[in-house]
N, C-alpha and C positions, 0 to 999 in steps of 0.2 A: 037475699043473700040472710039467712040467720045467724043471728051472732049470740052468746053467751054471756050474762051479764059478766063484765072486767072486775078482775081484782087489781087495786093498784097497792103496791108495797110500797110506803110514803113514810118519810121524815117531816115532821111540820114546819120545819124550817128549809127545810131543801128546796131550792128554788125549782128543780128540775121536776119535784113532785107538783110543788104550785102550779107550774105550766100546765102540766098533763090533768091536775083538778080545773083549771079555768077549763080547759077544752072539753071534758065532761061535762063541767056544768054547763059551760055555753051550749052546748051539743042538747042537753037534758038525759044524759046518760047517767042512770043508776049503776052506780058500782060499789064495789066492798072495799073497804080501805084495812088493810093490816099494817097498823103502825110498825115500823122496825126501828129500833136505836142502834143504828149503822149506817154511817154515811159513806156510799160508793161514789166514784168517778162517775158523773153524769156523761153524756153524749145519745143516749138511745132516746131521751123526751121529743126530740124531734121527730125521729123516726115513729114512736107512739103516737105522736099527733097526726102525722101525716097516714099512717094506719087508719087513727079513727075518721081521717078524712075520706079514705078511700072505702071503710065499711061502713059509715054513717055520715052520708053528704050532704046532709043539713042540720042546722046552719052551716054554711061553708065558711070555713077559715082558710082556704086560699081561693085567692077570685078566679073569676073564670077569665079574665083576660090574661092572654098570658105574658105580656110586658110589665102586671101589676104582680102576677104570681112571682117573677123572677125577683120584684125588689121586695114582697113578704118575704121570700126566703134569704135573700141577701142581708134584710134586717136581722132576721131570725136568725141566721147565722153570726152575724157579727155581735150579737148579743151573747148567743149559747155559748161559741165558740172563742170570741175573740175579747169578751169582756169578762162573763162570770167564770171561767176556770181560773183565771188568774187571780182570783181573791178568794176562791175556796179554800176550803181549812186544811186541805193536804199542803195545797201552796202556803200557804201562811205559815204553817207549822214550818218550813223548809226557811224562811225568812228570819224566823227567831222572833220571840215574845217583845221585843223591844220596838222592831220595826214593822211589826204588822198593821197598825192603823196607818201610818205613813205610807207601806205600801200596797194597803186596797185603797187609798185614797187617790194614788197617783196613778194604779191601773183602769180604775173606774171614771177618773176625769179624762183620762186619755181616751177611753173607748167611746165616752159620752161626747167627748169633742167633736170624733168623727160622726157619732150618730146623730147629732145636732144638727150639723151639716147636711146629712143626707137628708134626715124629715123635713128638712126647709123643701126639697123639690116635691116629698112624698104625700105631705101632708094634706088630710082633711079634716074630719073630725077625729080619725084615728092617726095611724103609722101609715097604711098605706090607702089614702083615698077616706070613705065615709062608714064602712064596713069593717066589722070587729076581724081580726086575721092572725095568724099564727105570730106574727111579729106582736102584734098586743100583749099576746099571750106570753112572750119573753120579755119584752118591756116592764110591764110590773114590779115582776117580781125585782127584777135589777135596779130598779129604782128605791124599792124596798133596801135591797142590801145597800147601794148607797146613801139612804138615811142611816141605816144602822154602823155604818163606817162614817158617818159625819162628813159626808163630803158636800161642799157647797152646791148645792142646785141654782141659785140665781143664775149663772152663765146659759143655762138650759130650759129657756123659757118653752120652747116647742115639746121638748120631754114631759116638762112639767106638766103643762095644760091636758097633753094626752094622758098622761098616767091621771089628772085628776079627774077628766070626763069617764075613763075605763073602769076607775075605781066606785064609779057612783052605777054600777050594771050589778046587777044582782049577781052573776054567774062571777064575777071576781070579789065580789062581798062572800060567799060562802065558800070560796076556795080559799081563803085567805088564812094563814098562818097560824092565826090568833084565834080560829074556828076549829082548829083540825082537834079530833080526838085523842092525839098524843101529847096537846100543847100541855106543857106545863101549868097549875092553874095561875101564877102569877105572871105568865102573859096572855091569858084569856081575855076574850074583848068583853 
């Protein structure tokens, strides 16, 4: 199947865009970035990653084993639908300026409590075994958000260990928000 060069409309700090940037870098897909100064509600990024998996299947982001594939999708969904949207900018605006930090810390910690338990039964080098998967693409941006909102990460040793391993990989480094074309100079690496 012949597929053209993808165009990613991206905001440097968007976890949704970051997940897709990691997938593109992991698969070695050359793409064009169009920075947008607009934050839209996410949700389509997992569908985009699944589309990339279908049209460019190597390297894999979903394991061949159906049981592991279910676990990858479950963890991805927990992060992308159960944690990230609750600390998204549009929600934080609703809770009021004075409550934003406490709210973000509460929802991230609650989600990480559940995630840490799940990962203890699925973990290898990464979230599900020893191959990078869609779950890992979801984890790294969420840990960065946790750090941004000053969440105490010491209760989550499994999350921390996986995140550290992933951040050592080139695809995760080049896709990092501090290395994007629209990153403000003061936030660049």
